[in-house]
N, C-alpha and C positions, 0 to 999 in steps of 0.2 A: 707589846706584851703587857701582862698584868703585873702589878706590884705584889698582888696577893693571889691566893689560890683561885684558879678559874672555876666558873660555875659549870654544872653538868651540861652536856650537849643538848639534852631535851629542853633545858631552859634557854639555851642559845637560840634554838629554832623558834620557840615561843616569843622570845623578846624581839627577834628580828622582824616578826610580822605584826608587832603591836601597832595599833592604830589609835588615833585620838578622835573621839566623837564630840560633836557639839550639841548640847541639850537644846531641845526645840524652844524652850522658854527664854533663851538668851536674848536680851534686847540688842538690836543691831546698832553698833556704835562705829561702823565703818562707812566710808563715803559711798554714795551711789556712783559718783564720778570723781576720781581723785584729783584731776586737774581743776575741775570746777570747785571742789572743796577748798583747795589752796587759794584759788582766785577769791573765793568768798572770804577767807580769813584776811587776805590782803585788803580787800575792799572795805571790810568792816573793822580794820585795825585790831585784829584778834591774834592771839598767840597760843599755840599748844606746845606740849613738851614731848621730846623724844628721849626715852629712857635708855641710857648708854648700857650696852650689853644686856638689855632687857630689864634692868633694875638693879638696885644696890644690895639686895638681900633676899633670900639666904644664899643663892648661888647665881653666878652669871650664866646667861644663855640656857636657862632652865624653865620649864613650864611652870613650876611652882612659884618662881620669881615673877613670871609674866602675870600669873593670877594675882599675886600680891600687888603688883604695880597697877594693873587694870582695876582691881577691886578698890583701890584707894583713889582712883581718878574721878574727879567730878565732871570732866570734859573729855572729849576724844583724845586718845593718846597714841603715840607711835613708839614701837619697841625697836631699838637698833640692835641687830643680832649679827653674828659672825658666821660665815658659811665656808666650810672646808669640804674636801672630797676624800672618801675612803679609797683604798687600793682598788676595790671593785666598782668604783664609780657611783657610790651613794653619797648624796649631799647631807652633811650633818652640821650641827652647831658646835663650834669650838673657836675661841678667840686665838689661842696660840697654835703654832704649827705642830707642837708636840702635846702629848696628853699629860705630861708629868705634873704641871702646876695645879690643875683643877680636878683631876680624876685619880683613880687607883690604877691607871694604866701608865705605860712608859713608851717613849719613842714617838716618831712622827705619826700624825693622824693619817697621812698618806700611805703608811705601811700596814695599817690594819684593815681587815675586811669589815663589811657592814655587820656581819654576825658577831665578830669580836667586839666591835664598837657597842653593840647592843648589850653586852655583858658589863660594860663599865659602870662605875658608880662615882658620882661627884663626891668630893671630900669636904669635910667641914674645916674650920679654921685651924684645927689641931692636926690636920692631915688624916683624920679617921674617915674611912669610907662610909657613906650614908646609903639610904635606900633609894635616893634620887638618881635617875639616869639622865645623861645628856641626850637630848632629842635629835631626831633627824630634821632636816628642813621641811619635809612633807608633814611631819607631825606638828611642827610649829605653824605652818601655813594652815593646816586643818583646824588647829586650836584657835587661831586668830580670827577665823571667819566670824564676822559679826561682833568681834571684841576689840580689835586693835589694828592699826596700820603697822606693817612690818617694814623696817628700813634695813636692807640687806647689804652688809659689808662683805663683799666677795673677796676672799683672800687670793693672793697672787697665783697660787698653784691651782686654783679652781676655775675652769673654763666658764666664762660668763654666759656662753650660749647654753650650757647645761642648766645653769640657774634659771635663765629665762624660760627654758622648756619646762622646768619644774613648776614655775609660777603659772605658766599656761595650763599645765595638767591639773593643777589645783584650783583653777578658775579664780585666781587671786590677783589678776592684773590691776584691778581698781582699788586694791588695798595694800599695794607694795610700792616701795621706793627702792631703786637700786643705786648704790653708791659707786661712783667712778672717780678716778684720781687724775684724769687728764682729758684734754679736749679730744685726743685721738680715741681714747676709750669710750668717751661719750658718743662720738660719731658712730663707732662700731656697734655699740649697744643699741643706739637709736635706729640704725639700719635693720637690726634684727627684730626690734620691737618698738615701733614708733609710738605706740600708745602708752608705754611705760613711763612713769615719772623717774627722773634721774637726779641725784644729788651731784652737782658738778662744782669743782673748785672755782671760786670767783671772788678773789680778794681785790679785784679791780674790774672796771667795765671792759677794758681791752682783753681780759682773760676769756670773755665770752664772744668776742668778735669772730673768732674762728668758727663758732657754731652757726651764727646768724648768716654766714656766707656759704653754708653747706646745706641749704634747704632743710635746716633743722627746725622742728616745731618747738619754738621757745616756750610754748605753754606747758611743755613737759619738763621744764628745767626748774630745779630748786637750787638756788645759789648758796653754796657753802662758803661762808665768809670768814672762817677761821675761829681762833680761840683767844686772840690777843686783846682786841678792843672793839666794841661795836662802832661801826662807821655810819653815822646818820646820813651823811652826804651820799655815800655809796648806796645805802638802803633806799633813799629817795630816788636815785637814778635808776636802780633796779625796778622799783615800783612803777616808775614812768614807762618802763619797758614791759610791764606786766609780768615781772619775774619775782617770785617769792624768795625770802631770805631765811637761811638757817645759820645760827651762830652757836658755838659750843662753849659752855661754861665748865665742861668736864676737865678732868686731869687729877693725877695723884699729888702733884707738887703743892706745897703749902701756898704758893702764889696763884694757884688755879682759882677761877672765879667761884666754883663750887665751894672750895675750902674757905675762901674769903667771905662768902655770904654766910657760911656756917658760923663764922666768928662774928661778923659785923651786922648780920640781919638779912633775912630772906627777901625783904622788899627790893633788894637789888635785882632780882629776876624781873619784877614788874617794870623797874626803871629801864632795864635793857629792852624789854618788849616794846616800850614806848619809843625806841629809836627806829622802829619799823621792821621788827623781826617777826616772822610768822611761825618759826619753830625754834625752840631752844633745846639743844642736846645736852643733857645733864646726867651726871652720876648720882644726883640727889633728886630724882624725878618727883617723888611725893611732896617734898618740900617746895620744889619749884611750882608744881601744879597748885598747891594750896596758896602760894603767894600770888600767882596769876589769877586764881579764882577770887581771892579777897579783893584784888584790884578791880576785877571786872564787875563785882557785885552779884546779887542774886540772879538766878536764871540760867547760868552757864551759857552765854550766848554762842559759844563755838559749836554747841550742839545743833544750832539752826543751820550750820553750813554742811551738815552731813547729807542733807537731801538736795544740795545744790546741783544744778544741771548746767552744761555748757550753754553760753549765750549763742543763739543762732544769728549768723551774720546775714542781713538781707541781701538778696541778689541785686547786683548793680544793673 
């Protein structure tokens, strides 16, 4: 239900069918082949940033925030977004299981219909509703075409098969990463869509051994190595297995790396990248991107990886 007066039914219907269009002059900043793109980053010792919840301002999981993040990005960028499901089966963006914290709605996301979700407004820092609507997953997928990689954090009540079907329907398989939280979930997702990139927990090499023994295409794995401390030895071992590394500097705690770098200097992002990380997930994406760009020098070399294609293996 809404915290404030509902909008007229005619507006409901209009909002429910709203679509996102991509201007024809948008420069394509998404990979031709996402697996080859990450291979290229690893081979060239390059690092990109994943913007936690799409970016740090003005709203999480909102198109206006995606625009701000991508607009400030000198190099290819990923947007980490959160996927929930409405009562009638529409996939939408919302981090929390409930609407209360970020919108003028109340109660679980799973209790509202898509039409009701379309009337919601995101709230500002004072709790006042704004004109900005939380988007559906399809709107985010359509907006991101040519603009950004989307990293999908699929919430526990949302069937991953439906998310994969939505990615397929949007023609977005080569610009999406799906986050999973266990070996079992990775295997299930890979069976449904062996071409999709998956972010898989891997704080040690044995954590991935269950995948390599299950006919799993390890070229479709990005190893999530946590938020505690970069592990250069592990990163080298993963690179030897041709597996790319994600590390998170995000977190609200004063001791999170994002907050420490805000106090001590953003050059810490580049120092972490040098340990063998291909993607840093940050709640301060613009600062992280600027630090990486300064370290890389002119030319934004990560852009060269966008056109990378898979290496053909000669027949034996």
